[in-house]
C-alpha positions as CSV (number, residue, x, y, z in Angstrom):
1,M,-40.9,-6.8,-115.0
2,I,-43.1,-8.6,-117.5
3,R,-43.3,-11.6,-115.1
4,Y,-44.7,-9.2,-112.4
5,C,-47.4,-7.9,-114.7
6,I,-48.4,-11.4,-115.7
7,A,-48.4,-12.6,-112.1
8,L,-50.5,-9.6,-111.0
9,A,-53.0,-10.2,-113.8
10,G,-53.2,-13.8,-112.5
11,L,-53.7,-12.5,-109.0
12,S,-56.6,-10.6,-110.2
13,L,-58.1,-13.7,-111.6
14,A,-57.5,-15.6,-108.3
15,L,-59.1,-12.8,-106.3
16,T,-62.2,-12.9,-108.5
17,H,-63.3,-16.1,-106.9
18,G,-63.7,-14.7,-103.4
19,A,-63.9,-11.0,-104.0
20,S,-66.8,-8.6,-104.3
21,A,-68.0,-7.3,-107.6
22,A,-64.7,-5.4,-108.2
23,T,-63.3,-5.3,-111.6
24,R,-59.9,-6.8,-112.5
25,E,-58.4,-3.3,-112.7
26,E,-59.7,-2.4,-109.2
27,Q,-58.3,-5.7,-107.8
28,T,-54.9,-5.1,-109.4
29,K,-54.8,-1.5,-108.3
30,A,-55.8,-2.5,-104.7
31,C,-53.4,-5.4,-104.3
32,R,-50.4,-4.8,-106.6
33,G,-48.3,-3.1,-103.9
34,D,-49.2,-5.6,-101.3
35,A,-48.3,-8.5,-103.6
36,L,-44.9,-7.0,-104.4
37,R,-44.2,-6.0,-100.8
38,L,-45.4,-9.2,-99.0
39,C,-45.4,-12.0,-101.5
40,A,-42.7,-11.2,-104.1
41,L,-41.1,-14.6,-103.8
42,A,-44.4,-16.3,-104.8
43,I,-44.5,-14.4,-108.1
44,P,-45.4,-15.6,-110.8
45,N,-47.3,-18.5,-109.3
46,E,-50.9,-17.3,-108.9
47,A,-51.9,-19.9,-106.4
48,K,-48.9,-19.2,-104.2
49,I,-49.5,-15.4,-104.4
50,T,-53.1,-15.8,-103.3
51,A,-52.2,-18.3,-100.5
52,C,-49.4,-15.9,-99.3
53,M,-51.7,-12.9,-99.3
54,Q,-54.5,-14.9,-97.5
55,K,-51.9,-16.0,-94.9
56,K,-50.8,-12.4,-94.4
57,I,-54.3,-10.9,-94.7
58,D,-53.8,-8.9,-91.5
59,K,-50.8,-7.1,-93.1
60,L,-52.7,-6.2,-96.3
61,S,-53.9,-2.7,-97.0
62,P,-57.6,-2.1,-96.3
63,Q,-58.3,-1.8,-100.0
64,C,-56.6,-5.1,-100.8
65,R,-58.1,-6.9,-97.8
66,A,-61.6,-5.9,-99.0
67,M,-60.8,-7.9,-102.2
68,F,-60.6,-11.1,-100.1
69,A,-63.8,-10.5,-98.3
70,P,-66.5,-13.1,-99.3
71,V,-69.4,-11.9,-101.4
72,P,-72.4,-11.4,-99.2
73,Q,-75.1,-13.8,-100.1
74,A,-78.8,-13.0,-100.0
75,K,-80.6,-14.7,-97.2
76,K,-83.2,-17.2,-98.3
77,A,-86.7,-16.7,-97.1
78,P,-87.7,-19.5,-94.6
79,V,-90.0,-22.1,-96.1
80,P,-93.4,-22.0,-94.4
81,K,-94.4,-25.2,-92.7
82,P,-97.5,-26.9,-94.1
83,K,-100.6,-26.5,-91.9
84,Q,-102.0,-29.6,-90.5
85,A,-105.8,-30.1,-90.8
């Protein structure tokens, strides 16, 4: 059981890289059940859990799937072209 808790904490860290501004608690709450249900054989390897869940993203709960969504980036304003004299 302790291995599952450690692995799920690691999963939270792995999700942080591509997830929205969710806290670790929110990420763990959203994905714990999916990790155990879909990727239990990958536990406790964090990289394998993340890869497994990304591979099965269509089977994840909507809450967990949202943790894998890329963070929207602000669009950069176009650079004005210099005027020719």
